[in-house]
N, C-alpha and C positions, 0 to 999 in steps of 0.2 A: 481090336490088335491083330498084326499080318505076320508070318512068319514064313520063312524058306530057309534053306540051308546052302552051304556054298563050300570052300575051301580055298585056303592061301594059294595061290600059282607058283610058278617059279617061271625067272625071264633069266634067259640065260641059260649055258651048260656047263657042267664041271664045276673047278674052283668058282669059274664066274656066275656061279647061280645066287639070281639073289630073290627075297620074297618078292610077290606084290600080290595085290588084289585087283582086279578090274572086274568090276560089277558095271554088267547092263541089263537087267529086268526091264521084263516090258511095263512093270509097273510104276516106274520111275517119277517118269513125267508127271504120272497123277499125283504122285506125292508131292508134288511142288520142283521137284529137281528136273528145272527144266536146264536147255542149255545157254549155258554163260551163266548161270546162277551162281553164288557164290555160296561156299559149303566150308564150315570150319569144322576139323577132322581133329579129334582129343585120344589121345590114347588113356585106357582106362586098365586096370588090372583084368588079362586075358581078353581083352577087345578093343574098338575102337567105338567112338562115337562120332556121328554125322549129323550136324546140325544144321539146317538152311538158313542163310542169313542175307537174304535177298529182299527182305519185308522190313520197314523200317529200320534200314543199315544207320550204325553209330561210324565214325570214322573207320577208314580200312586200317590205317597203322595201329588203331585200340584194338580192332579185332584182332589182329594178326598177333600185337602184342598181348593179348590175354591167350591166344594159342599158345605162342612160343612159351609162354608161362608154365602153361602145363605139357610143355616137350609135344604140343601139336604143331598144325598149321591150317592156311586158308587154302582150296583150293577152288576151281570152276569145274561145273559138270559140261564135259566135252561130249560132241556129236560129231557122226559120220554120216552120212545121208539121213536114214532114219533111225539110226541105231545112236541111243542116249547113255552115257556112261559116267562113272565116278571110277577115279585109277588113285591108287596111292602104293607109295614104294618101303622098299627096304626099313630106311630108320624110323619109321612112325610105327612102321609095323611090328618092327623088335620092340619098341619103346612097349607096345602092348604086352609083349611077351607071346607074341603069334611067330612061328616059323612056317616053313614051305609043306606042305601038305597037311597042315593044321586042319580040323575040320571044323566048322563053323555055323553059329547057329543066329539068323538075321531074322532081329523083331523090327518092322516099321510101322509108322502113321507119315502124316501130312507134316515135311517138314523135318523128321526125326527117324534116322536110323540106328541101331543098337548092333555090333557084331559082335559075338561072344564064342570064343574056341568051346566047342560042341561041350565037352565036361565040364564048361563052369557055369552053363548056361540057367541052371536051376539057381544060382546064385545071385540071377540077374533083379534089380529093384524093377518094379513094375514102372510102366511110361509114365503114366500121371504123375508120378511122384518125382520126376524130372523135368517135366515141360517149364517153361516160364512164359 
């Protein structure tokens, strides 16, 4: 299991500020999150769960419906030059109970990234318990 820390960023200023998570660690591609890869993002109490969906993919519409039923979404891994990133904004961040400047604890392994509010990381289930 690998870990790192980050925080929820802000996009915009004043009354127009909104939470965003732009995630671009050097290890992202090594964990399978390569440019254009499909990722299911699911909110959970105090955090977000990113699941790589690029291998043995189901129908896109079924994946999207499953994500939306859990108040999540599908995104693709972005890339600009040599920088690979994941980005998620406002609605999904707030569905997870997160907001601007919240400190985050990140656990990751191949195909899975779990982001939780730092104060709640001790309650995170083991990654092996959520693999499928």
